[in-house]
Every structure is written in structure tokens, then in C-alpha cells.
N, C-alpha and C positions, 0 to 999 in steps of 0.2 A: 283128275285124270293124269296119269304120270305121262311126262314126254316121251315120244316114241324114240327107241334108240336109232342112231344113223342108219344102220343096215336096212331098216323097214322103210324108210323115208325116200321119197324121189329127190334124189341129189344127183344133178348132172355130173358125170366124170367121177362118182365116188368109187373108191377101190380099197381093197384091203392091202395094207403094205405087205411087200415081200421082205424075207429075211435074208435072201441068197445074196450073190454078188455076180450079176451079170456083168459082161464086158460092155462097157459104155464109154463114151468120150468124156473125160474128166475135166470139164472147163473149170474156170475160176470158181472157187468155193469161199465162202465166208462165214465168220462166227461173230456174233456180238454177245459178249457176256455182260450181264446188268449187275452192277456191284454198288454198295455203299461205300464200304471202305475195304478194298481188297487186301488180303494178307499176302505176304511173301511168297507163302507156299502156293497160293491160288496163282499168282503170276507165274510162277515157275511151272505149274501145271498147264496153264494156257499157252504157254510158249511151246509145248509139246504138239499143239495143234498145228502150229507154223510149220512143224517139220514134216507135216503130212500134206502140205500144200494150201492150207487154208490162210486167208487174209484174217487176221485176229484182231479184233478191236474190243477194249474192255470200257464200258461207260462207267466212269465213276461219278456218283451222284453226291457225295460229299466234298464241297468246295474246299474245305480244309485238309482234305488227304494229301499227302506228301510221300508218298511210297516209292518202293524200287520200281525201277524201269527194266525193259528186256528188249532186246534186238528184234525178237519175233513177235512182239505185242505192242499195239499203238493204243496209248491211253486217250480216251475221248472225255472232255469235259465241255459242256454246254451250259452256261448260266440258265437258271429258272426263267429268268426275265426274257431271254432270247427264244426259249422254246414257247412260252405263253404268248408271246407276241406274233409268233408264227402259227398260232392255233393249236398247238401240240400240249395240251393239258388235259387232266381227267382220265386219261387212258387207265390209270389205275386209282380210283377214287379212294381205294382203302389206305392209301398213304396219305397221312394228314399234313399237308404242308400249306403255306399261305397261297401260292400260286397254282398249286395242285400239279405240280410237274414233278413226276417220279422218274427212276431210271428208264422205266418203259416210254414215257414222253421224249426223253432224251435221246434213246436209242432210235425211235421212230423218226424224230426230226433229223438225227444223223443220216440215216439210210435214205430219207428223202430229199436231203440237201446236199451233203458232204460226201458220202461213200462213193467209191468207184462202183459201178453197176457189176453186179454178179448174177448167175442165173438163178441161185438160191442163196439164201442166208438164214442161219440157224440164230436163235435168239434164247439165250439161256440165264435163267437167274442163278444168283451164287449160291443159293442153298439147294441147287440139284446137285445130286450126287452122281458122279460118273467115274467108273474104274478105269476104263480103257479108251483113249481118244480114237482107236480104230473103229469103234462101234458108229460112230458119225459117219466115218467114210464108207462103212459097209452099207449104211442106210442110204447114204447119197448114191452109190452105185446100184442099188437095188430098186430105187425109187427116183430115176431122173426126171420124171415128167411132173410130178406132184406139185401143185401151186401150195398146198398146205399139207404138211406132214405132222400129225399130232398123234396123241395117246388116246383120245376119246373125242367124240363128237355126237351130239345130240340135236334133233330138230324139233321145233314147236311150229305147228301149222295153224294153231287158233289161239285166240286170246285167251280163252278158258284154261288151255294147257299151260300157258305162261302164268296165270294166277294161281292154280292148284298143283301143277306139276312139280315133282320132285320135292314134296312137301313145301312148296311155295318158295322155290328157288329165288331169293330176294333180289339178285341183280338184274332180273327182267323188268324190276320196277324203274330201272334207270335208262331203259331203252328209249330214244327219242322217237316216238312211234311214228310221227309225221315225216320223218326224214330217213328212217329205217323201218319200213313197213314189214310185216308179216309176209312171208315165213321167216322165223328165226331160227338160229342154230348158235350151239355154244359148246365150250369144252375147256378143259385145263390147258394153259399155254405156258407153263413155266418153263418148258423146254419144247420147241417147236422149230419147224423150218418153213419159211415163206418164200415165194417166187418174187421175180423182180416186178411182175406186173400185180401182185398182191400188194407189195410196197407201194405201187403206183395207184392202186384203188383206194388204200388208206389215205394217201396224200391228197387224193382228189376228194375224198369225204371231207378231209379236214378244210381243204380251201372252200368247198361249196357250203358247209354247214358250221363250223367251228364258231364263226362270229355270232351268228343267229342264236346258237345254243347258249353262248355265253351271255348274251343280252337277256336270253329268256330265263336263265338260271338267276341271273341278278335281280331279275324282277320277282322271281319266285323266293328268293332270300329276303327281300324287302317286305314282301307281302306276309311271309311267315313271321317277321319281327313285328309287324302290325298285329298279326293275329295273336301272337305272344303277350303283346301289351294289352290287347283287350280281354285276355284270359279266356281265350277260346280253348276247347279241349286239346290236350297234348296231342291226341292222335290226328285231330284235324289240323293242328299247326304242322306237324310233321308231313302230311299229304299235301298241304299248301306248299310247304318249302322243298318238296322232292324234287332234286335236280336230275337232268339227263345228261348222258355222256356217252363216248364211244368206249366202253369198257372192254378190257383185252379179251375177256372170256366169252365175248359174244361178237365184238365187231369183226374179227379174222373169219370166223366160220359163217357168220350172216352174209359177210360181203362175197365170200367164196359161193355160197349158195345163190345168192342173187345173180351172181356173173357167171354161173356155170363153170367155175374153176374145178380142178380135179383136186379132190381131198383123200388122202390116204391115212389110214390109222395103223399106226406100226404096234406091234407087240413090244418092241423094246422101249416103247415110251409109255407102257401101260402102268408103270409104277409112278407116274406123274399125278399124283393125288393132292387134295387139299390139305388134308390132315391125316397123318398115320405115323405111328412110332416104328420106324423101321429096324428091325433085327438083321444082322449080317447074315444070320442063317437062312433068311428067306429072299437074300439078294443075289443077284447074278452079276459078273462082272460085264456083260454084253447088254445090259439094260441101263436105263437112267431112272433115278428115284428122286422124288420130292415129297415132303421136306426133309432135310437133314441139315438142321440148324446149327449143329456144332461144326462149323466150317473148319476149324483148327484140326477136328479129328479126321477130316478127310483122307489125308495121306496115310494115316494108320489103318483106317477102313480099306482103303484102295489097296493096300499091300496085304492086308488079311485076306481080302475077297480073292485077289489073283492067286494067293497061295492055296486057298481051298478048292479053287476051280481050275487046275492047270489046263484042263481040256479046252477051256474058253480061249 
């Protein structure tokens, strides 16, 4: 049975994001870009958001990066060891590192510990393509209250849906059920906006559960190693060693669902997909797209797209 779409599920405060630009107070705005080794062209583009009044932070995951700086952009570096010690790890377990601290872990650690508070903060991965920085400003003006602004959101109300839903979406196997009970919700978050109280909810989850999850995961790893030495079936070894974590694609949506936070789904973020070969003919300059892995090509695509759509 497939997981029900967001609109059909009882989600307190759930709305459909508006694309207009109502007049609202424009308080402090923030963006955190998540990068491994940002290019000079990326830093130059990110600097344009500062011109729109955003505080722009760029989390650099590679400790060996020594790139260009900009007056409008603040480079954020946090050692893996520091984030892991604070409980910020495994937010993106698809990134294979010894301490499981990705740019996501560092960004959330940064927002929870070091960043000046702001009403909302965008988190955007470096392979997200955006042609016009004003797109984020328009979304902010149109959706001033949403705690979570995303391109997709789905809920799961029963365990059977999680097992069989969406052809067995594999990341539900990582939900720490005892600490994050049903109902669950999930969606792509390569580009999203979260509120200050959502940041606080994530930090509270880390404080309450991270240490216990790490102990339990360490036990699972040891048990799986024993099972492998005993030559148990590989499927059983994998099940024994299956770790639980606060994966980014379900933690924000589920905490919003549990806390009754307002969630808005924006058409401009509907191009945030797991896998797609984007062609410039199907793109609009007022939307965001993921993945566009050829980051060095972003400036050329940006110019081409804006030229093709002068009306935007």
C-alpha cells in the first residue's frame, strides 16, 4: 500500500505554498549552503543573496579546501570530531565517512550552536540549481509563517505502509521507532526552509536521543560482526546490523508532524527530486532543481535560462 500524499493526511497547519508576494515584514533572513569544495563561481553567486538582505553561510565539508572568500559570504568549518561529540552525525548516512558527519550534520550543528537566530533559514545543497536569487525572496514573502517549506511531503500512518509504501522506500528502515514513533512523514530536502523552532526541535532530539542511538548502533555493529563470523545468512547479518539515525528526509517532516508545525509545499521547489536528468528546455528561472551535478556549468545554464525566459 503506497504512502498517502500529504494533502490527504491529517497534518496540523499543513498548507499549499503561495507563489505571490504579499506585503509582510521582512525580518532577518538566512541561508546555509552545503558544499564539499565550493567553486569560485559558486561563492560569487552566493554573494548575490547577501545583496538581498540574507545572512549567507557556506558550510565547507572538506577540511583541505582553501578557496576564495567574499565580503558577503561567511565560510563555516566544523571538524567532524566536534560535530560528532555534540551528537550531530548520521543525518545523511548516504555520505560514507568514518564519523558519519556530513555537511548536513555540520550545518545543523552550526544552526543549533553558533548561528545568530533568524526567523527562518534556507538549507541548500551545492548541486541544487537556482537561476535567480530573487526566487527565495519571493517565496519568503509569500510564506512568512511556515515552519517547513519544501517541495514534497508524504505521511505514513501505519507500519505496513512504511514496509510496502513507494516500492519499499528503504530509508524508513532507519527510523528509530522507539524514539520517533508513528506517524512518520518524509520528502526531499535538498533545498528547504526551516523555522527557528524547527531548528530547536532538531537540537532537542539530538540532545535527548543521539547518545542512546549511538550506543545502540555500536551494539548492532558488533552483533553483525559476530553474525558474519558465524556465517549467518547475509540478509540476517544485514538486518542485525541495521542502524537507526535521524535521516534528513524524514526527521524534519516527522518532527513537524508530531509538533503540529505548519508545513507548506511550494511549486517552485517541485523540481527538487532524487534523480532526474534536467534539460534546460524543461526548467524555469523561478524554480529550483536537483540534481544538477555539473556545478561548473551552473553559470552558463543560468544565463541561458534567463535569456529564454525574460518574462520571469
